[in-house]
C-alpha distance (Angstrom), angle and dihedral (degrees) to the residues before:
residue distance angle dihedral
M1 . . .
E2 3.78 . .
I3 3.81 122.2 .
I4 3.75 133.8 176.8
V5 3.81 115.5 -141.2
R6 3.78 105.1 -133.5
Q7 3.79 96.9 177.1
I8 3.81 134.7 -2.5
D9 3.79 129.5 -160.4
T10 3.82 103.0 -147.9
T11 3.83 89.9 -175.2
S12 3.85 91.8 61.4
I13 3.85 94.1 76.4
Q14 3.79 114.2 159.6
L15 3.82 128.6 168.3
I16 3.83 111.5 -126.2
G17 3.80 140.6 171.2
A18 3.80 130.5 32.5
A19 3.83 89.7 -65.2
R20 3.84 90.9 51.5
L21 3.80 93.7 -130.6
P22 3.81 122.3 176.6
S23 3.80 116.0 -97.9
Y24 3.80 132.2 -174.8
L25 3.78 134.3 -156.5
I26 3.80 111.4 -108.2
H27 3.74 140.1 178.4
F28 3.80 105.5 -134.8
S29 3.75 142.5 175.9
S30 3.79 132.1 -156.5
P31 3.80 135.6 168.1
M32 3.83 90.3 -94.6
F33 3.81 104.1 39.0
S34 3.77 146.9 -21.0
G35 3.79 138.8 -148.9
I36 3.78 141.9 97.3
A37 3.83 124.3 -35.4
R38 3.80 141.7 142.2
F39 3.78 118.2 -87.9
V40 3.79 125.7 -154.9
P41 3.80 106.1 -161.6
A42 3.78 125.7 -160.0
S43 3.80 90.5 -131.5
D44 3.80 121.4 73.2
V45 3.82 95.6 -128.0
P46 3.81 114.5 33.1
V47 3.79 95.3 -161.3
G48 3.81 113.0 149.6
C49 3.78 97.4 16.6
E50 3.82 94.0 123.4
G51 3.78 109.5 121.5
Q52 3.82 93.2 17.3
K53 3.81 124.4 123.9
F54 3.78 121.2 -127.6
E55 3.77 133.2 -172.8
V56 3.80 105.1 -134.6
E57 3.79 143.4 176.5
I58 3.81 117.8 -135.3
A59 3.80 125.9 -126.6
Q60 3.79 132.2 170.3
D61 3.79 133.0 -162.6
A62 3.80 95.0 -138.9
V63 3.78 144.2 2.2
T64 3.82 124.0 -147.7
E65 3.77 137.6 170.2
F66 3.80 93.3 34.3
Q67 3.78 111.7 179.3
L68 3.77 145.0 157.1
P69 3.81 105.4 -126.8
E70 3.81 116.0 -134.7
R71 3.80 90.1 -129.1
Q72 3.77 132.3 37.6
M73 3.78 113.9 -94.5
D74 3.78 130.2 -159.5
A75 3.79 113.2 -104.5
R76 3.79 110.2 -96.2
I77 3.79 143.2 146.6
D78 3.81 121.3 -150.6
Q79 3.77 126.4 -168.6
L80 3.80 112.6 -126.1
D81 3.81 128.3 -148.3
S82 3.81 92.2 -96.6
A83 3.81 107.8 80.1
G84 3.82 111.3 -111.8
S85 3.81 94.3 18.7
F86 3.80 121.9 113.8
R87 3.81 136.3 177.3
V88 3.79 108.7 -130.9
H89 3.81 126.9 -159.5
G90 3.81 108.4 -174.2
V91 3.76 148.6 137.0
V92 3.80 129.2 -101.4
T93 3.82 105.0 -113.7
N94 3.80 100.1 170.9
V95 3.79 141.9 8.6
L96 3.79 116.8 -154.0
A97 3.80 117.0 -157.3
L98 3.81 111.7 -145.9
T99 3.81 91.1 -176.1
E100 3.79 135.3 -6.9
S101 3.79 90.2 -88.8
P102 3.80 111.2 106.3
V103 3.85 90.4 -137.9
S104 3.80 93.6 59.3
R105 3.79 98.1 70.4
W106 3.78 124.7 121.2
T107 3.78 114.6 -146.4
I108 3.78 123.7 -142.7
V109 3.83 113.4 -151.3
T110 3.79 123.4 -171.0
A111 3.80 127.1 -161.6
G112 3.78 109.8 178.2
D113 3.80 106.1 -49.6
A114 3.83 92.7 -23.5
T115 3.80 117.5 102.3
F116 3.83 123.9 -163.8
T117 3.81 127.3 -170.0
L118 3.81 114.2 -147.2
T119 3.78 124.8 -164.9
P120 3.83 123.6 -139.3
E121 3.81 88.3 -101.2
D122 3.83 90.9 55.2
T123 3.83 91.3 55.4
F124 3.82 95.0 40.6
E125 3.83 87.3 -110.0
Q126 3.79 91.4 -68.4
V127 3.80 115.6 156.8
L128 3.79 102.9 -129.0
Q129 3.77 128.5 -161.8
I130 3.78 125.3 -130.5
G131 3.78 107.7 -98.3
A132 3.81 95.1 32.7
H133 3.82 115.1 136.9
V134 3.81 114.4 -129.4
S135 3.76 138.5 179.7
F136 3.82 129.1 -158.0
V137 3.79 144.3 145.2
A138 3.81 116.4 -109.9
H139 3.81 113.4 -154.9
C140 3.84 128.5 -157.5
L141 3.80 94.7 9.6
S142 3.78 116.1 -157.2
F143 3.80 132.6 -171.2
W144 3.79 119.2 -147.2
D145 3.78 115.7 -155.5
E146 3.83 106.0 -121.8
A147 3.81 89.1 -141.1
I148 3.82 90.0 73.1
């Protein structure tokens, strides 16, 4: 997904992910949505990246309020009052089986050009079909520069 960094707080450094890489709070925009999230840049010091475009992968610390809406909804992502939290309405585009057990499947959800990976715990271990419409809240969203 492509984002534009509108503003970066270089004093908000926080180590995240298994690799414990530095991240920074940013205000961003993209064709699908905008708001506040953490950004993990490929460069060590992200000074001067305001206004620049980055190809990123999306991650989140937690997913809540997962549901299968009774009716199909248009893909959308809305920023919530809590910084870094977004309500996502998307479509299941892939299901990755980690083992043969039906409860060990990771679910790929797409909303516009944004792609989210959900664990079995996020989906309450439901086995979802490709094409299913889903809704959830993604908390502590982070963008990982694909140049890493």
